[in-house]
C-alpha positions in Angstrom: -39.0 -89.2 14.1 -40.6 -92.6 14.3 -44.3 -92.7 13.3 -46.4 -95.3 15.3 -49.7 -96.8 14.5 -51.5 -99.7 16.3 -54.2 -102.1 15.6 -55.4 -105.5 16.8 -55.7 -108.6 14.6 -58.6 -111.1 14.7 -56.6 -113.5 16.8 -56.0 -110.8 19.5 -52.4 -110.1 18.5 -51.5 -106.4 18.7 -49.9 -105.1 15.6 -47.5 -102.1 16.1 -46.1 -100.3 13.0 -43.0 -98.2 13.6 -42.2 -96.3 10.4 -38.6 -95.0 10.4 -37.9 -92.6 7.5 -34.4 -92.6 5.9 -33.7 -96.4 6.2 -33.9 -99.2 3.7 -34.0 -101.8 6.5 -37.0 -103.6 7.9 -37.5 -105.7 11.1 -40.3 -107.9 12.1 -40.4 -108.9 15.7 -42.9 -111.0 17.6 -42.8 -110.8 21.4 -44.7 -112.7 24.0 -45.3 -112.5 27.7 -43.7 -115.9 28.2 -40.3 -115.3 29.7 -38.7 -117.2 32.5 -40.8 -115.5 35.2 -43.9 -117.1 33.8 -42.5 -120.6 34.4 -43.5 -122.9 37.3 -40.6 -124.1 39.4 -40.4 -127.5 37.6 -40.5 -125.6 34.2 -37.5 -123.4 34.8 -35.6 -123.2 31.5 -38.6 -124.2 29.4 -39.2 -120.7 27.9 -35.6 -120.5 26.6 -35.7 -124.1 25.4 -38.9 -123.5 23.4 -37.2 -120.4 21.9 -34.6 -122.8 20.4 -37.1 -125.4 19.3 -39.2 -123.2 17.1 -36.3 -122.6 14.7 -36.5 -126.2 13.7 -39.3 -125.5 11.3 -43.0 -124.9 10.8 -45.5 -125.9 8.2 -44.3 -124.1 5.1 -40.7 -124.3 6.1 -40.6 -127.7 7.8 -36.9 -128.0 8.7 -34.2 -125.9 10.2 -32.5 -126.0 6.8 -35.6 -124.6 5.1 -35.7 -121.8 7.7 -32.0 -120.9 7.6 -31.6 -121.1 3.8 -34.7 -119.1 3.1 -33.5 -116.4 5.4 -30.1 -116.3 3.6 -31.7 -116.2 0.2 -33.5 -113.0 1.1 -30.4 -111.6 2.8 -32.0 -111.6 6.2 -30.7 -112.0 9.7 -32.8 -114.2 12.1 -32.5 -114.3 15.9 -34.4 -114.5 19.2 -33.9 -113.8 22.9 -35.4 -114.9 26.2 -35.3 -112.9 29.4 -37.2 -113.2 32.6 -39.9 -110.9 31.1 -40.3 -111.7 27.5 -39.5 -114.1 24.7 -39.0 -112.5 21.2 -38.3 -113.6 17.7 -37.1 -111.2 15.0 -35.9 -111.0 11.4 -34.2 -108.0 9.8 -33.8 -107.6 6.1 -33.8 -105.1 3.2 -37.3 -103.5 3.0 -38.1 -105.1 -0.4 -38.1 -108.5 1.3 -40.4 -107.4 4.1 -43.4 -109.6 3.2 -41.2 -112.7 2.6 -39.6 -112.1 6.0 -42.9 -111.9 7.8 -44.1 -115.0 6.0 -41.0 -116.9 7.2 -41.1 -115.6 10.8 -44.8 -116.2 11.3 -44.6 -119.7 9.9 -41.8 -121.2 12.0 -42.8 -119.3 15.2 -46.6 -119.3 14.9 -46.8 -122.8 13.4 -43.7 -124.5 15.0 -43.9 -128.2 14.7 -41.7 -129.0 17.8 -40.4 -132.2 16.3 -39.6 -134.9 18.8 -36.3 -135.9 17.2 -35.2 -132.3 16.9 -36.2 -131.8 20.5 -33.8 -134.5 21.7 -30.9 -133.1 19.6 -31.5 -129.5 20.7 -31.7 -130.6 24.3 -28.0 -131.5 24.2 -27.1 -128.1 22.6 -28.8 -126.1 25.4 -27.1 -128.3 28.0 -23.8 -127.3 26.4 -24.9 -123.6 26.5 -25.6 -124.0 30.3 -22.2 -125.6 30.8 -20.5 -122.8 28.9 -22.3 -120.2 31.1 -21.2 -122.1 34.2 -17.6 -121.8 33.1 -17.9 -118.0 32.9 -17.5 -116.4 36.4 -19.1 -113.2 35.3 -22.2 -115.1 34.1 -22.3 -117.0 37.4 -22.1 -113.7 39.3 -25.0 -112.3 37.3 -27.2 -115.3 38.1 -26.1 -115.3 41.7 -27.3 -111.7 42.0 -30.8 -112.6 40.7 -31.0 -115.4 43.2 -29.8 -113.1 46.1 -32.2 -110.4 45.0 -35.4 -112.4 44.5 -34.8 -115.6 46.4 -37.1 -118.5 45.3 -39.3 -116.2 43.2 -39.2 -116.9 39.5 -37.1 -113.7 38.9 -34.4 -115.4 41.0 -34.2 -118.4 38.8 -31.8 -118.6 35.8 -33.3 -118.0 32.4 -31.4 -121.0 31.0 -32.6 -123.3 33.8 -30.6 -126.1 35.4 -29.3 -128.9 33.1 -31.3 -131.6 35.0 -34.5 -129.8 33.9 -33.5 -129.8 30.2 -33.0 -133.6 30.5 -36.5 -134.1 31.8 -38.6 -131.8 29.6 -41.1 -133.8 27.5 -42.7 -132.6 24.2 -46.1 -132.7 25.9 -44.9 -130.4 28.7 -43.4 -128.0 26.3 -46.6 -127.8 24.2 -48.7 -127.3 27.4 -46.4 -124.4 28.4 -46.9 -122.9 24.9 -50.6 -123.3 25.1 -50.7 -121.6 28.5 -48.3 -118.7 27.9 -48.3 -117.9 24.2 -51.5 -115.8 24.2 -51.4 -113.2 21.5 -53.1 -110.4 23.5 -50.2 -110.5 26.0 -47.7 -109.9 23.3 -47.5 -108.2 19.9 -46.0 -108.0 16.4 -43.7 -105.1 15.9 -42.8 -103.9 12.4 -40.0 -101.3 12.2 -38.2 -99.5 9.5 -39.2 -98.9 5.9 -42.8 -100.2 5.8 -43.6 -99.2 2.2 -43.4 -102.8 0.8 -46.0 -104.3 3.2 -49.2 -105.7 1.9 -51.9 -105.3 4.5 -54.0 -108.3 3.5 -51.1 -110.7 3.3 -49.7 -109.3 6.5 -52.9 -110.0 8.4 -53.1 -113.5 7.0 -49.5 -114.3 8.0 -49.8 -112.9 11.6 -53.0 -114.7 12.3 -51.0 -117.9 12.2 -50.5 -117.3 15.9 -53.5 -119.2 17.4 -56.0 -117.2 19.5 -55.6 -118.5 23.1 -57.1 -117.6 26.4 -55.2 -115.1 28.6 -52.3 -116.5 30.5 -52.4 -116.3 34.3 -50.8 -113.2 35.9 -47.2 -113.6 37.0 -46.4 -113.8 40.6 -45.6 -110.3 41.9 -41.9 -109.5 42.7 -41.1 -109.9 46.4 -40.2 -107.0 48.6 -36.5 -106.1 49.1 -34.7 -108.5 51.4 -30.9 -108.3 51.9 -29.0 -111.5 51.1 -25.3 -112.1 50.6 -24.4 -115.1 48.3 -20.8 -116.0 47.5 -19.6 -118.8 45.3 -16.0 -119.4 46.5 -13.5 -120.0 43.7 -9.7 -119.9 44.0 -9.2 -117.1 41.5 -7.1 -113.9 41.2 -10.1 -111.9 40.0 -13.4 -111.5 41.8 -16.7 -110.7 40.2 -18.8 -108.5 42.5 -22.5 -107.7 42.0 -24.5 -105.3 44.2 -28.3 -104.5 44.1 -30.3 -101.7 45.6 -34.1 -101.4 45.2 -35.4 -97.8 44.5 -39.1 -97.6 45.0 -40.2 -96.0 41.8 -43.3 -96.7 39.7 -41.9 -98.9 36.8 -44.7 -97.9 34.5 -44.0 -94.2 34.8 -41.7 -93.1 31.9 -40.5 -90.1 33.8 -39.5 -92.1 36.9 -37.7 -94.7 34.7 -35.8 -91.8 33.0 -34.8 -90.4 36.4 -33.5 -93.9 37.4 -31.5 -94.0 34.1 -29.9 -90.7 34.7 -29.1 -91.6 38.3 -27.4 -94.9 37.2 -25.5 -93.0 34.5 -24.2 -90.5 37.1 -23.2 -93.3 39.5 -21.5 -95.7 37.2 -22.8 -95.5 33.6 -20.0 -93.7 31.9 -16.2 -92.9 32.1 -17.0 -89.7 33.9 -19.2 -91.4 36.5 -18.4 -91.4 40.2 -17.7 -95.1 40.4 -15.4 -95.2 37.3 -13.6 -92.1 38.4 -12.9 -93.2 42.0 -12.9 -97.0 42.0 -10.9 -97.4 38.7 -9.1 -94.2 38.0 -8.2 -92.8 41.4 -7.8 -96.0 43.4 -7.0 -98.5 40.7 -9.2 -101.2 42.4 -10.6 -102.6 39.2 -10.5 -102.7 35.5 -14.2 -102.5 34.8 -17.1 -101.2 36.9 -20.5 -100.0 35.9 -24.0 -99.4 37.2 -27.4 -100.0 35.5 -30.9 -99.0 36.4 -33.8 -100.9 34.9 -37.2 -102.3 35.7 -39.4 -105.3 35.5 -43.2 -104.8 35.2 -43.6 -104.5 39.0 -40.1 -103.9 40.4 -37.1 -101.6 39.8 -33.4 -102.2 40.5 -30.1 -100.4 40.5 -27.2 -102.8 40.1 -23.4 -102.3 40.3 -21.1 -104.8 38.7 -17.4 -105.0 38.7 -14.4 -107.3 38.0 -11.7 -106.8 40.6 -8.4 -108.0 41.8 -9.5 -110.4 44.5 -7.1 -108.8 47.1 -8.9 -105.5 46.5 -12.5 -106.7 46.3 -13.6 -106.0 49.9 -12.0 -102.6 49.9 -13.8 -101.8 46.7 -17.1 -103.0 48.1 -16.8 -100.8 51.1 -16.0 -97.7 49.0 -18.8 -98.4 46.6 -21.2 -98.5 49.5 -19.8 -95.2 50.8 -20.3 -93.6 47.4 -23.9 -94.8 47.1 -24.6 -93.6 50.7 -23.2 -90.2 49.9 -25.3 -89.9 46.8 -28.4 -91.0 48.8 -27.8 -88.6 51.6 -26.4 -85.5 49.8 -27.6 -85.8 46.3 -25.7 -85.0 43.1 -22.9 -82.5 42.9 -22.9 -79.4 40.7 -23.1 -80.3 37.1 -23.4 -84.1 37.6 -27.1 -84.3 36.6 -26.7 -82.2 33.5 -23.7 -84.3 32.3 -25.3 -87.6 33.1 -28.6 -86.5 31.5 -26.9 -85.5 28.3 -24.9 -88.8 28.2 -27.9 -91.0 28.8 -30.0 -89.2 26.2 -27.2 -89.4 23.7 -26.5 -93.0 24.3 -30.2 -93.7 23.8 -30.2 -91.9 20.5 -27.2 -94.0 19.3 -28.7 -97.3 20.6 -31.9 -96.7 18.6 -30.4 -96.2 15.2 -31.3 -99.8 14.1 -34.7 -101.1 13.2 -34.2 -104.1 15.4 -33.4 -101.9 18.5 -36.5 -99.8 17.9 -38.7 -102.9 17.6 -37.1 -104.6 20.7 -37.5 -101.5 22.9 -41.1 -101.0 21.9 -41.9 -104.7 22.5 -40.5 -104.5 26.0 -42.7 -101.5 26.8 -45.8 -103.2 25.4 -45.3 -106.5 27.2 -44.2 -105.1 30.5 -46.4 -102.0 30.7 -49.0 -102.4 28.0 -47.7 -99.0 26.7 -46.4 -98.1 23.3 -44.3 -94.9 23.0 -42.0 -93.5 20.3 -38.3 -93.6 21.0 -38.5 -89.8 20.7 -40.7 -89.7 23.8 -38.1 -91.8 25.7 -35.4 -89.3 24.7 -37.6 -86.4 25.7 -38.2 -87.9 29.1 -34.5 -88.2 29.7 -34.0 -84.6 28.6 -36.7 -83.5 31.1 -35.1 -85.1 34.2 -34.3 -82.5 36.9 -31.9 -82.5 39.8 -34.9 -82.9 42.1 -36.0 -86.0 40.2 -32.6 -87.6 40.6 -32.4 -86.6 44.3 -35.8 -88.2 44.9 -34.7 -91.6 43.5 -31.2 -91.4 45.1 -32.7 -90.8 48.5 -34.2 -94.3 48.4 -30.8 -96.0 48.1 -30.5 -96.6 51.8 -28.7 -99.3 53.7 -26.5 -102.1 52.6 -27.1 -103.7 49.3 -27.8 -107.3 48.2 -24.5 -108.9 47.4 -23.4 -111.6 45.0 -19.7 -112.5 44.5 -17.6 -115.1 42.8 -14.1 -115.4 44.1 -12.0 -116.4 47.1 -14.3 -114.8 49.7 -16.9 -115.7 52.3 -20.3 -114.0 53.0 -18.8 -112.4 56.2 -16.5 -110.3 54.0 -19.6 -108.3 52.9 -21.4 -107.7 56.1 
């Protein structure tokens, strides 16, 4: 069982403690409501770029060498991630080093110098990251699906941004973005694992290094569903197909999120799922296929992704649509919900064995829904999903999906 306690620091930063008995590990994670969906059009890519830049040093640890070598001396692992919804920085170490880890993380993130010379050097690194992603057809298909799903909305833009933006970003513009979006009340500090070595006074002092700032403006609401088909034609033997349906659930409702998870597991989330069984095993149309159900703060989605022999892509597309239509019209078959529910709950238990995973999941809930729940509650919600719950979500998967594809095809192939 994870024991949770919450408080708010003087700078407005929520502090969430997640005590996990039976571990010697500790994770400190700071998350902010400053992901790619908070960017203006001309800022696209700035949130991710800023994530890179803070690792170049703060006040007490002024260079990237100071940051990296200090982490290594305490046996810690540092990392960060940026999504459309959140930017987060985390450090994981043995629990005896907890206070040193918090001191390091809060310094280079909360007091990042954003050095001009380092900015120019890192600019080239991120442009290389964008180029590498552009060379990966699967990555291109994922980004194309976001664009097809959300159009010109910020959720439809790539998290990495276009290379031409990276070349144009100035230090002043980046600092302005940080000032506008990095408001402590819209984020949080999440401490997970063995918390016995924390010192409350030193902890508060370190985490108040994040300056109190006025609240950031609310993000633009996600647009309503609109069917689009986007194809990037490439002369390849394998096609990368992505499909999107928009079930109308309440993203903030943990029970409805759980029902969506069970539905996506039943459809294509396991080796016993409908899509894996028929598209891969029975028909041999692909090597890999899966579905995933997930949510933003104000929108839900059910996506199917597959890598297929290009000659079989259109056939697979038609059959996937038929399978989803059957599920929407007729609901689950006998035993499907029970099996998918057990698999989804079991997978969640396994995924939350690490302190970093627990901190990351809790951070997403806090930033997206202003809600903090124990992982045990998430598992209980999955265990409570009924056949009626799944049928209610499935019934909303009507009509043709949004389509994105990379391969030797045209939009007319996916009418």
